[in-house]
C-alpha positions as CSV (number, residue, x, y, z in Angstrom):
1,X,11.8,2.5,-15.5
2,X,10.0,-0.7,-16.4
3,X,7.0,-1.3,-14.1
4,X,7.2,2.0,-12.3
5,X,3.6,3.0,-12.9
6,X,0.3,1.2,-12.8
7,X,-3.1,2.8,-12.6
8,X,-1.9,6.3,-11.9
9,X,-2.2,9.6,-13.8
10,X,0.7,11.9,-14.5
11,X,-0.5,14.4,-11.8
12,X,-0.6,11.5,-9.3
13,X,3.1,10.8,-10.0
14,X,3.9,14.5,-9.5
15,X,2.2,15.0,-6.2
16,X,4.2,14.8,-2.9
17,X,3.9,11.6,-0.9
18,X,4.9,11.2,2.8
19,X,7.5,8.5,1.8
20,X,9.4,11.1,-0.1
21,X,10.4,12.6,3.3
22,X,12.3,9.4,4.2
23,X,14.4,8.8,1.1
24,X,16.3,11.5,-0.6
25,X,17.4,10.7,-4.2
26,X,15.7,7.3,-4.4
27,X,17.0,4.9,-7.1
28,X,13.6,3.2,-7.2
29,X,10.3,5.2,-7.4
30,X,7.1,3.3,-8.2
31,X,3.5,4.5,-8.2
32,X,0.4,2.4,-8.2
33,X,-3.3,3.4,-8.0
34,X,-6.8,2.1,-8.2
35,X,-10.3,3.7,-8.2
36,X,-12.5,2.3,-5.5
37,X,-16.3,2.6,-5.9
38,X,-16.7,3.3,-2.2
39,X,-16.3,6.4,0.1
40,X,-12.9,7.0,1.7
41,X,-14.4,5.9,5.1
42,X,-14.9,2.4,3.6
43,X,-11.4,2.2,2.1
44,X,-9.4,3.4,5.1
45,X,-10.2,0.4,7.4
46,X,-8.8,-2.0,4.7
47,X,-5.6,0.0,4.5
48,X,-5.3,-0.3,8.3
49,X,-6.0,-4.0,8.0
50,X,-2.8,-4.5,6.0
51,X,-1.2,-4.8,9.5
52,X,-2.8,-8.2,9.7
53,X,-1.8,-9.6,6.3
54,X,-0.3,-8.6,3.0
55,X,-3.5,-8.9,0.9
56,X,-1.6,-9.8,-2.3
57,X,-0.8,-13.3,-3.3
58,X,-1.3,-15.2,-0.1
59,X,0.2,-18.4,-1.4
60,X,3.5,-16.5,-2.0
61,X,3.9,-14.0,0.8
62,X,1.7,-15.5,3.5
63,X,2.6,-19.2,3.2
64,X,-0.9,-19.9,1.9
65,X,-2.6,-18.4,4.9
66,X,-5.6,-16.3,3.6
67,X,-5.7,-12.6,4.4
68,X,-8.9,-11.8,6.3
69,X,-11.9,-11.1,4.1
70,X,-14.0,-9.6,6.8
71,X,-13.3,-6.3,8.6
72,X,-11.5,-6.5,11.9
73,X,-12.0,-3.7,14.5
74,X,-8.4,-2.5,14.8
75,X,-7.2,0.6,16.6
76,X,-5.8,3.4,14.5
77,X,-2.2,2.7,13.5
78,X,0.6,4.7,15.3
79,X,4.1,5.5,14.4
80,X,6.3,2.5,15.6
81,X,3.5,-0.1,15.2
82,X,4.4,-3.1,13.0
83,X,3.5,-2.6,9.4
84,X,2.3,-6.1,8.3
85,X,2.2,-9.7,9.2
86,X,3.3,-12.2,6.5
87,X,5.0,-15.5,6.0
88,X,2.6,-17.3,8.3
89,X,2.6,-14.8,11.1
90,X,5.9,-13.1,11.0
91,X,5.8,-9.4,11.9
92,X,7.5,-7.2,9.2
93,X,8.3,-3.5,8.9
94,X,7.3,-0.5,10.9
95,X,4.9,2.4,10.5
96,X,6.8,5.7,10.2
97,X,4.0,8.2,9.5
98,X,0.2,8.1,9.7
99,X,-2.6,10.6,9.2
100,X,-5.7,8.6,10.1
101,X,-8.2,8.3,7.2
102,X,-5.7,9.9,4.8
103,X,-2.3,8.2,4.7
104,X,-0.2,5.4,6.1
105,X,3.5,5.3,5.5
106,X,5.7,2.3,6.4
107,X,9.2,0.9,5.9
108,X,9.9,-2.7,5.1
109,X,13.1,-4.4,3.7
110,X,14.7,-1.0,2.9
111,X,11.7,0.4,1.1
112,X,9.4,3.2,2.2
113,X,5.8,3.1,1.0
114,X,2.9,5.5,1.4
115,X,-0.8,4.4,1.0
116,X,-2.8,7.6,0.3
117,X,-6.6,7.7,0.4
118,X,-8.0,10.4,-1.9
119,X,-11.8,11.0,-1.7
120,X,-13.5,11.8,-5.0
121,X,-17.0,12.8,-6.0
122,X,-20.0,10.4,-5.8
123,X,-18.6,8.1,-3.1
124,X,-15.5,7.1,-5.0
125,X,-11.9,7.1,-3.8
126,X,-8.5,6.9,-5.3
127,X,-6.2,4.5,-3.4
128,X,-2.6,5.5,-4.2
129,X,0.6,3.7,-3.3
130,X,4.1,5.1,-3.8
131,X,7.2,3.1,-3.1
132,X,10.7,4.6,-2.8
133,X,14.0,3.0,-2.1
134,X,17.7,3.4,-2.3
135,X,19.2,0.4,-4.0
136,X,21.8,-0.6,-6.5
137,X,20.8,0.8,-9.9
138,X,21.1,-2.7,-11.5
139,X,18.5,-4.1,-9.0
140,X,15.9,-1.3,-9.4
141,X,14.1,-2.6,-12.6
142,X,13.7,-6.1,-11.1
143,X,12.4,-4.8,-7.8
144,X,10.0,-2.5,-9.7
145,X,8.5,-5.3,-11.7
146,X,8.3,-7.6,-8.7
147,X,6.6,-4.8,-6.6
148,X,4.2,-4.1,-9.5
149,X,3.0,-7.7,-9.5
150,X,2.4,-7.9,-5.7
151,X,1.2,-4.3,-5.2
152,X,-1.3,-4.5,-8.1
153,X,-2.8,-7.7,-6.5
154,X,-2.9,-6.0,-3.1
155,X,-4.6,-2.8,-4.3
156,X,-7.2,-4.8,-6.3
157,X,-7.9,-7.0,-3.3
158,X,-8.3,-3.9,-1.0
159,X,-10.6,-2.3,-3.7
160,X,-12.8,-5.4,-3.9
161,X,-13.1,-5.7,-0.1
162,X,-13.9,-2.0,0.4
163,X,-16.5,-2.1,-2.4
164,X,-18.1,-5.3,-0.9
165,X,-18.2,-3.8,2.6
166,X,-18.9,-0.2,1.6
167,X,-21.7,0.2,4.1
């Protein structure tokens, strides 16, 4: 499908993600990934911080309100917590699965998404995102491309912030 992969290897698309447990036979599957020059312990707090803001294009999905650029001391996420805050403070989505330091899975607008933190050698980390959804087949390509644009920006922002605050 158009726009279903960005920054991921074939093996990363074949692995199991927690979101797969919530949607059987998805019409939309999309994988995104980025290499972060920081240890997993520096990446995870930024994944957790998605609860405060979307970290993609703030002028689109946060009504121009800037996503925080400094770490905020947040408690570990729990199942049932809100997933994110967007559109100028509106709470959106719910966390459906979490393994602190490793993965955060949420649902929003009918989609389920898993952020997976994979430590690598020499203090680098793979930050992976998979999105699955049941939707009309005709809508899947447009949703995939739209998600690619927003998710790519989000992952690049989280990468930049984790690398800047890696200590």
